[in-house]
N, C-alpha and C positions, 0 to 999 in steps of 0.2 A: 611532630606533635602539634607545633604551632600552626602548621599548614592545615592539619585536620580540624583544629579548633576554628580557624578562619572559615574553612569550608562549611562546617556545621553552622556557624553563625550566619553565613551568607544564605544557606538553604532555608533558614528561618525567616528571611526577609520576604516581603511581598514582591510580585513582579515589577511593580512601579518603583519600589525601593532599589531593586537590583538595577533597573534601567537608569535611574537617577545617578547612582553611584558610578556605574560603568560609563555613562555619558559624561559625568563630571571628570572622571579620570582621563577619558579620551580627549575631552575638551582642554583640560589642563596640559596634557602631554602635547597636544597639537599647538596650544598657545606657546609653550616653551620652545618647541622646535621652530615654529614659524617666527617667533620673536627673535630667537637666536640667529636664524638665517637672515632676517630682515636687518637686525642690528649689525651683523657682519657686513652685509651689503652696503648699509648706510656708512659705516666706518670706511670701507674701501672706496666708496664713491666720493666722500668728503676728502679723504687723503689724495685721491687721484686728481680731484679738481684743484686742491691746494697746490699739489705738485706741478700740475700743468700751468697754473698761474705763476708760480715761482720760477719755473723753468723759462717761461716766456719773458718774464721780467729780467732774470739774470742773463739770459742769452745775449741781450743787447750790451751788457757790460763785460761779461767774461769771455765769450766766444772770440771777439777780435783779438784779445791778448793771448789766446792759445793757438792761433793759426800756425805758429812756428812749428808745432808738433806734427804738422803735415809733412814736413821735410826733415825733422830732427827728433831724436828720442829724448831730448832734454830741453828745458826752458833756459833762455839766456837771462843773465842778471837784469838786463833792461826790462824784459817782460815780467820778471818776478817783482821788480820794484813797482811797476805799474799796477800789478795786482794788489800789492800791499797798500798802495796809495788809494786805490778804489775802496778797499775794505776799511781803511782808517779815516778817510776824509769824506765819505759819502754816507747817505742814509742806508745804503745797502749794507754797509758794514755794521750798522746798528742792529739790523735784523738777523744777521748771520752770526752764529756762535762759533762755528768751525767750518772751514772749507778745505776740501782735499781734491787734488787732481790726480787721476789714476791713468796708468798706461795699460797696454794689453797684458802685461806680465803681472798684473795685480800689484804693481809697485807704486807708491805714492811719489809723484813728481814734485808736487807743491802742496803746502799746508801752512795755515797761519800759526800752527804749532810746529816749529822747525824741527823738533825732536822726532817727528813722524816721517820726515822726508827720507826717501830711500828704503823705507821698510815695506814689507809685503804682508798683506792680510787677505786671505781668501774670503770671498763673500758671494752668496748666491744672487743677491740683489745686484751686485756689480756685474755678474755675468749677464743678467737680463738687460742691464743698461747697455752693455756692449752689443747686445742684439737689437738695440734701437728703441727700447722702451724706457719711459720715465717711471721710475719706481719710488714709492713713498711708503713709509711705515713709522710707527712709534717705536723707538728703540729704548730699551731699559738700561743700556750702557753697561752690560754685564761683562763684556770681553775686555781684554787688555788694551785693545785699540783705543778704548774710550777712557783711559786713565785720567787724562786732563779734564775731560768733561764731567767725570763723576765728582770732581771736587766741588762743583757748583750746582749741578743738576741731577735729578733723579731719572728724568726721561727727556728725550728730545725728539723732534720731528726730523726724520732722516729722509733726504731726497737725493736720488741719483739721476743725473741729467746727461744724456749722451751729447758730446760736442762734435759737430760735423764740420768738415772743411767747407769753406764758403763756396757756394755755387754747386756743391755736389752733395751726395748722400753718404759719403764716406765718413765713418766715425773715427776721429783721430784721438779722442780722449774721453774720459768720463769725469764729470765734476760732481762731487758729493758735498751737499750743504746740510748743516744742522741748524734748526731753529727751535726756539722754545715752543713746547707743545701745549701750554696751558690753555691758550685761546682755542685752538682747534680741538683739544680734548673736551673742553667745555661745550663747544658746538656739537661734537659727536654725542656727548652724553645727553644734551638737551634733545637732540633729534631722536636718539634712541628711546628716551623716556616717552616722547610723543608717540613713537611707533608702538612701544609696548602698551601704552594707554589705548591707542586705536585698535590694536590687535586684541587686547584683553576685552575691550568693550564689544568688539565684533563677535568674538568667540562666545562671550557671555550671552549676547543676543541670540546667537545660533543655538546655544545650549537651552536657553529659555524657550525658544521656538520649538526645538525638538521635544522638550519636556511637555509643553502644552499640546503639541501634535500627538505625542504618544498617549497622553491622558485622554484626549479626544478619541483617538483610534481605539484605545482600550475600552472606553465607554461604549463606543459603537459596537465593538466585538462582543462586549458583555451583553448588550441589548439583544444582539442577534443570537447570541448563545442562549439567552433565556427563551427567546422566541423558538429557537430550534429545539431546546429541551421540551418546551410545551408541545411542539409538534410531534416530537418523538414519543412523549408520554401519551398523547392522543392516539398516535399510531399503535403503540403497544396496547392501549386499551381496546382499540378496534381489533387488533390481531387476537387479543385474548377473547373478545366477544365472538370473533369468527371461529376460533378454536373451540370455544364452548358450544357454539351452534353446530359446528361440524361433529363434535362428539355426540351431541344430542341426536343429530340426524343418524349417525352411525349406530347409536344405541337403539333408536327407533327402528332402523332397518333390521338390526339384530333381533330385537323383540318381535318384529313382524315375522322374521324367519322362524323363530321359536314358536310363535303363536300359530303360524300356518301349519307347522309340523304337528302341533298339538291338535289342531282342527282336523287334519288328515288322519291322525291316529284315532280321534273320536269317530270320524266317519267310517274308518276301517272297522272299528269295534262295533259300531251300530250295524254295519252291513253284515258282519259275522254273527252278531247277536240276534238280530231280528229278521232281516230279509232272507239270509241263508237258512235260518231255522224254519221259517215259514215255507220256503221253497222245498226244503228237505221233507217237511211234514206232508206237503202236497205231493211230492214224489212218492212217499210211502203209501198214501191213500191211493194214488194213481196206480201204483204197482199192484196193490191188492185188487183194485178194480179190474186191472188187466188180467189177473189170474182168474177172476170170476168170469170175465167175459170170454175167456178161451173156451168155456163149455158151451157157449151159445151156438156155434156151427153144428155141434152134435145134435142139438134139438131142432134146429131149423137151418137146413143147408142153403136155403135161398137168401137168408138174412146176412148182410156183410158184417153184422155184429161189431160195430165200432172198430173197424180195421185201422182208423187213424190214431187210435190211442197210443200205439208204440212210437209213432212219430212224435206225438206230444211229449211222451215220456223222455225220449232222447233229447228233444229240444230243452226240456227243463233241466236235465242232467248237465247239458253243455252250459246252460245259463248259470247253474250253480257253480260249476268249475270256473267260469269266467269271473263271477262275482267274487269267489274266494281269491282268485289270482289278483284281481283289482284291489281287493281289500288288503291283501298281503303287500302289494306294491305301494299302497298309500301309506301304510304305517312303517315306521322305522324301529329297529331294535332299541334297547335301552342304551343309547350312546353315552349317557352320563357315566355309566359304570365301566366303559371301555377305555383303554389307552388309545392313543392316536393310531398306532400300528394295527391294533385290533379292529378299529373302524374300517380301515382300508381292506384288511383281510376278510372281514365279515361281508363287505359289499362285493368283493371278488367271489367269495364262496357262494353267496346267495345267487349271483348270476350263473355260476357254473352249475349249481343244482337245478336252477330253473330252466336253463337252456341245454344242459348236457354238453357244453363246450368247454374248452380248455383256455385258461387265461394265465399268461406269464406275469408274475408280480415281482417287482424289485423295489426295495426301499433302503435308504441308508440309515444312519443313526437318527431316529426321530425323537422329539421330546415326548415325555411320558404322557402329558396331558395338554389340552387346549380348551378354549372357550367353546361352549355348546354350539353357538352359531357357526363356528369354524368347522366343527365336527359334522354338523348337519350338511353344510355346504359341500364339504369334501366327499361325504357319502353320496350325495345326490349327483355330484359331478361324475364320480366313478360309475354310479348306477345308470345315469342317462347316457354317458359316453359308451359304456359296454352295450347298452340296449341298441344304440345306433350302429355299433360295430356288428352286432348280431343280426340286426335287421337288414343292413345294406351290404355287409361283407360276409354274411353267413358264418360269423365267428372266426374268420381266417386271420391268423396273426394277431389275435387280441393280446394287448399288453398294457399293463399299468405300471408306471414308474413314478416313484415319489422321492423327492430330494428335499433336504432341509439345509438352508445356509443363510446366515445373516438375518436370523429371525423371520425368514420367509419360507413358506411351504410351496413347492412347485409340484403340480400334479400333471402328468402326461398320460393320456389315454389314446392309444393308437391301434390301427389295424392295417392289413395289407389287402384291402378290398379294392373295388374298382375306382374308388375316389370320385371326386366331382369338381366341377369348375366353380371356384368360390366367387367368381364375378357374375355368375348367372343367378336369377332369383330361385329361392328354394321352395319346395312344397310347403303348404301351409302348416302341416303337422311338424315337418322338420324345422321350419322357421320358428315355431313356438318353442320347440325343445331347446334349440340352440340359444334362442333369445332368453329363455328361462335360466339356462346355465350362466349366460353372460350377466344377467341381472343379479343373480345370486352372488356371483364373484365380485362384481363392481360395487354392490351394496356394502360389502365388507372392506372396501378400499383396495381391492385386488385388481388384477388384470386378466383378460381372457383373450386367447388367440386360437384361430382355426387355420390349419395348414392342410391342403389337400391337392393332389395331382391325379390326373387320369391314369388308371392302371398302376398307381404307386401307393395308394392307400390314403388314409386320413389320420391326422394327429390333432388332438385337442389339448391345449396347454392352459392351465389355470395357476395363477400365483396368488397366494393368500398371505397376508401379514399375520403371523401367529400372535404378536403382541397387541393385537387390535383391541380386544375387550376381555375382561375377566368375568367370571360368573357373578361376582359381587357387584361389578358395575352394571351388569344387565339387571340384576335384581333391584338395584337402587335407582334405576333410570325412571 
């Protein structure tokens, strides 16, 4: 629970506050660790220096009186008396509280406290001294060995000095000295305080420098972040403008497709209403005139009697049929009322009725409705594709396949005709037809592909996005 509250509180802080707290904690921890390590090293260094100086000083007094231990395991009364004389009558004795001489068996051979002679006390520092090292430390006198010293002192400086046989490196004994530790402890404490002050000041400066650097960096990052946000905002605005322009263009293209179809429908209606009516009326009059003129040869056998009139009549009938066919091709059925499947089925059926050929039609599950530009484009793709198949492949293997997937409508119109080389230039009429289909598809954001091989047939593939536009968007454009 407490950890959760602390975490909640920390999460409410700013990034600068988190950094300052974390940096302060790390700096404090680092200061404590470094200070502890430096203090320990200072203490060890001072003790070692003191021990080395004491050992050098004592060596000139003690070592000559202990050379007997090189040949004997005990000290003679004579050498013992000389040691006591040195401790009692010289300045050395005033500096030393206790002296002990140890043999290899950890037994005290001599001490100024006679009660300790002959006793054995194991000690790690003693082992190190027998290995040739001068060892020094502050002893708190807690063991039984220091019973006499505890009566007068709380702590003493303890120094172990290896005694070597003169002229050799052989250690024949270890001398242990105890001195008052007040002076050296004061020196250690003073040096440690100076080191703590230096370390604390240094780490404080480091913390302050890090904090200032972090604030400066954060300020720079914030400025760049603001600049980046402005750039992103400008970029989003440009993207939105581009999307709006693209939508307008696509609406315009869709409107153009719709308007073109309306124009074609109007032209088709006008052709059927006026030109075809007039041509039919002319054909009726011409038919009557032909009937009347048939009696002409009976009255005058040498008069050709307008023998070209049947030819004119036939030409006019052919022209009427072609105009009707053209007018029918220009106009589209009412696609608004048809479902998407009905649009494809109507285009296929119209081609079959006009050409008398068979078309295979396949379609998967198609959506019920689509935008009018999509319906118009789909109808024209099928119409033009089948017209090309009938014209160039004589209707052989005509097939229309429609699939719907991922909001995209794929239309394939294929045949098994002679095919053509897509790398060669096309006939002008063919080029206009294919270009018109491609332009219709690409104007709605789709893709158009022609695949053909010699003697293998041709396939036209158009992909239209169904979610392109709705009727409302076109009406509001």
